[in-house]
N, C-alpha and C positions, 0 to 999 in steps of 0.2 A: 504494500499499499503506499501510495505517495505522501509524505508528509507536508502539511502545509503549515507555513509560516506567517506570523503576524508581518505587516509592512514595518520597517524600522521610523519609530518616530523621529522627528528632526528636532533637537534641543534649542531653544531660545537663547541667544547669547546675551550678556549683559554689554552695552555700549561702555566703553571705557571712557571715563572722564579725567584725563590727567592735570595733576595741581602744577601749579608753577614749579615746585622744587621736584617733582619728578620730571618735567620737562626739561629743566636746566639740566639735569643728572645725565637724562638720555642725549642729550645735545653736547654736553663737556665730553661723554664718554668717547665721541669720536675723535677728540684730540689726545686723549691720555691712554697710556698703556694700561696701567692699573686703575681700576675704579673702586672706590668703597662707599657703601651706602649702610648705615646703619637705623634701627628702627624697630617697632613692634612686629610681632610675629605676623600679622596681616596686612602690611603696610604697602606691600605693592613692590617690594624690591625684585622678587624674581621677574615679575611681569616688565617691570623697566630693564633688566637686563635681557629678557629675551627678545624684547622688542629693538633695543640696542643692537643686538646682534644679527637679528633680521635685517635690519635697514643696514647695517654694515656688509652683509652678503649680498643684498640687492644692489647697492652702490659701489660696490668694489671693482676695480679695473683687472686685478688678478683674476683670471677664469680657469687658473688651475686647482683651486683651492676645494671646491665642492660642487655640485650639482643642486641647484633649487629648482622648485616649480613655482615659478614666478607668476604664474596664472591665478595661485591663490592667494598670493599677496597683492597683486592687482586690485582684488574685490573689496579689499579693505582701505580706507581713507584715513591714513595715520597722519594726522596734522600736528607737528612739533614745533 
């Protein structure tokens, strides 16, 4: 007998609203080799670092570093 599966439900994502300190940290990370962020457990440090890393991958001139699916990145409007 063929097993029927339920269609996968799409999750709604929360739109990010970066504060001024977060934007400044992400911008400054473009020019610094070592970046340090401190704060509470849910302060958004990981999100800041992941976004800064993705932006660096998207804008790098070095094409030998890694392959990135830029189609997914183009769907997001990250304004810093």
